[in-house]
C-alpha positions as CSV (number, residue, x, y, z in Angstrom):
1,M,18.6,86.1,-14.4
2,S,16.3,83.5,-16.0
3,R,12.7,83.7,-15.5
4,R,9.5,81.6,-16.4
5,G,6.6,83.5,-17.7
6,D,3.0,82.4,-18.4
7,P,3.1,79.3,-20.6
8,D,0.5,80.8,-22.8
9,A,1.4,84.4,-23.0
10,G,4.1,87.0,-22.4
11,G,7.2,88.2,-24.3
12,I,10.5,86.5,-24.7
13,I,13.9,88.1,-24.0
14,L,17.1,86.0,-24.9
15,K,20.2,87.0,-22.9
16,L,23.4,85.8,-24.4
17,L,26.1,85.9,-21.7
18,R,29.3,87.0,-23.1
19,D,33.0,87.5,-21.7
20,Q,34.0,90.0,-19.1
21,G,30.4,90.6,-17.7
22,R,28.9,91.6,-21.0
23,C,25.7,90.1,-22.5
24,L,23.7,90.8,-25.7
25,L,19.7,91.1,-25.1
26,L,17.4,90.1,-27.8
27,R,13.5,90.4,-27.8
28,R,11.3,88.1,-29.7
29,V,9.1,90.2,-32.2
30,T,7.0,89.9,-35.1
31,A,8.6,90.9,-38.4
32,E,6.9,92.9,-41.1
33,D,6.1,89.8,-43.1
34,G,4.3,88.3,-39.9
35,G,7.0,85.8,-39.1
36,Q,8.9,85.7,-35.9
37,A,12.4,87.5,-35.6
38,W,14.6,88.8,-32.9
39,M,15.6,92.5,-32.2
40,I,18.5,93.6,-30.3
41,V,17.5,95.5,-27.1
42,G,19.3,98.7,-26.6
43,G,20.9,99.2,-30.0
44,T,23.3,97.0,-31.8
45,E,26.1,96.1,-29.1
46,E,26.6,94.0,-26.2
47,I,26.0,95.7,-22.7
48,D,27.1,95.3,-19.2
49,E,25.4,92.5,-17.3
50,E,24.3,95.0,-14.6
51,V,22.6,97.3,-17.3
52,A,20.8,94.2,-18.6
53,T,19.6,93.2,-15.1
54,A,18.2,96.6,-14.5
55,Y,16.6,96.6,-17.8
56,L,15.1,93.1,-17.2
57,E,13.7,94.2,-13.7
58,R,12.0,97.1,-15.3
59,E,10.5,95.0,-18.1
60,I,9.4,92.3,-15.7
61,K,7.4,95.0,-13.6
62,W,5.6,96.0,-16.8
63,D,5.2,92.5,-18.2
64,R,4.7,89.8,-15.4
65,D,4.3,86.9,-18.1
66,L,7.8,87.9,-19.5
67,W,10.2,84.8,-20.2
68,V,13.9,85.5,-19.7
69,V,16.2,82.8,-21.1
70,E,19.9,83.0,-20.4
71,V,22.5,81.1,-22.6
72,E,26.0,81.0,-22.1
73,D,27.5,82.1,-25.5
74,Y,31.2,83.1,-24.7
75,D,32.4,81.9,-27.9
76,K,29.6,83.7,-29.9
77,R,28.3,80.6,-31.6
78,Y,24.6,80.6,-30.6
79,E,22.4,80.6,-33.7
80,L,19.2,82.2,-33.6
81,D,16.0,80.4,-34.7
82,G,14.8,83.4,-36.7
83,P,16.1,86.5,-38.5
84,L,17.6,89.5,-36.7
85,T,15.7,92.6,-37.4
86,T,15.9,96.3,-36.4
């Protein structure tokens, strides 16, 4: 599921597609220092794509401006443009 949100608003969730129907969801957040960072959604591990889709559908109902960006990352080489935070 990829989705375009409002060009001037809305959160961003990055969905990294992995092998065997798994994926990693990351949400763009503001770090303690005020900079941008990424936070893993739902813990620290990959989740089933069905679980991810259900989560995204719930989030879209709450935030109609939400952006969802899918990246095929089967080799786990994708590099984030900011730090990973908890």
